C-alpha positions in Angstrom: 92.7 100.3 106.5 96.7 100.3 106.7 98.3 98.7 109.9 98.8 100.5 113.1 101.2 97.9 114.0 98.5 97.1 116.9 98.3 93.7 116.9 95.2 91.7 116.1 93.2 89.7 118.7 93.5 86.1 117.6 90.1 85.6 118.5 88.6 88.1 115.8 91.4 86.4 113.1 89.7 82.9 113.9 86.4 84.7 113.4 87.4 86.6 110.2 88.8 82.7 109.3 85.7 80.9 110.3 84.0 83.1 107.8 85.8 83.4 104.9 86.1 79.7 105.5 81.4 79.8 105.4 81.7 82.1 102.1 83.7 79.4 100.8 81.3 76.7 101.6 77.7 79.4 100.2 79.6 79.6 97.1 78.8 83.0 96.6 81.6 84.1 95.2 80.2 88.0 96.4 80.3 86.3 99.8 84.1 85.7 99.3 85.2 89.1 97.9 83.8 90.9 100.8 86.3 89.0 102.7 88.7 91.2 101.0 89.7 94.6 101.3 88.2 96.9 98.9 92.0 97.1 97.5 92.7 93.3 98.7 95.2 91.7 96.4 94.8 87.2 95.4 98.0 85.5 94.5 97.7 81.8 93.7 101.1 79.3 93.3 103.0 82.5 92.7 100.5 83.8 89.7 99.7 87.3 88.3 98.0 88.7 91.3 94.2 89.3 91.0 93.1 93.2 92.7 90.5 94.5 93.7 86.8 92.5 95.9 85.2 92.7 92.6 88.2 90.7 90.3 88.3 88.5 93.3 84.7 87.5 93.4 85.0 86.6 89.5 87.7 85.0 89.5 85.8 83.1 92.5 82.5 82.2 89.8 84.7 80.9 87.3 86.4 78.3 90.5 82.0 78.0 91.6 80.8 77.5 88.1 82.9 74.7 87.7 82.6 73.0 91.6 79.1 73.9 92.0 79.1 71.1 95.2 82.6 72.9 96.7 83.1 72.6 100.4 86.2 74.2 102.3 87.4 73.6 105.3 89.6 74.8 107.7 92.7 73.0 108.6 94.5 75.4 111.3 95.1 78.8 111.5 97.9 80.6 112.8 98.0 84.0 113.8 100.1 87.2 115.3 100.0 91.0 114.9 98.5 91.4 111.5 99.3 88.1 109.5 98.3 84.9 109.5 98.4 81.4 107.8 95.4 79.7 106.9 95.1 75.6 105.9 92.7 75.2 103.9 91.2 71.7 102.2 89.0 72.3 99.2 86.4 68.8 98.5 84.0 68.5 95.2 83.3 67.6 91.9 84.4 69.0 88.9 80.5 68.6 87.6 79.6 72.3 86.0 79.5 73.2 82.4 82.5 71.2 80.5 83.2 69.4 83.3 84.7 65.8 84.1 82.2 65.1 86.8 85.8 63.6 89.0 85.8 64.3 92.6 89.0 66.3 93.4 90.0 66.7 97.4 93.5 69.1 97.3 94.7 71.1 100.6 96.9 74.5 100.7 97.5 77.3 102.5 97.5 81.1 102.2 99.6 83.7 104.2 97.3 86.7 104.9 97.7 90.1 105.8 95.0 91.8 107.9 93.9 95.1 107.8 92.7 96.7 111.3 89.3 96.0 110.5 89.8 92.7 109.9 89.5 91.8 106.0 91.9 90.6 104.0 94.7 93.0 102.4 97.0 90.1 100.7 95.9 86.6 100.7 99.6 84.8 99.1 98.8 81.1 98.6 98.5 77.9 96.9 98.4 74.1 96.5 99.9 71.1 94.3 98.6 72.3 90.7 99.9 69.1 89.5 98.5 66.2 91.8 94.6 68.9 91.1 94.9 68.6 87.4 95.3 64.8 88.3 91.8 64.4 90.1 90.3 66.5 87.8 90.9 64.3 84.7 90.9 61.0 86.6 89.5 61.8 89.6 90.6 61.0 93.5 
């Protein structure tokens, strides 16, 4: 699974990003988890890393519960070697249990390191958390 130093095909990386986007839009935490290597790591806004496919899926489920109509759009993708930058916009309503019902539209990024078999080994990304919190409380 570890990188051999051989560059990955950019078209294959794009397909991985498209599959990742589709997994988010399916609102299946298991589908998102399967985009990661078994020992994959996700870091959001310099927070504590979530390590392992199962833990990533569990973290995603709480988010999908909060946003049952969530939609993720891939805005852009840049790649080289076994790395990529995935730019996204997330939209949805915070209408899960205890939610505000307010609509959210927030953009962000993930810096990916990929395995030779095109799984995400590490996703380190972020978004404007202050603006996200404002939208959850007040709407767009």
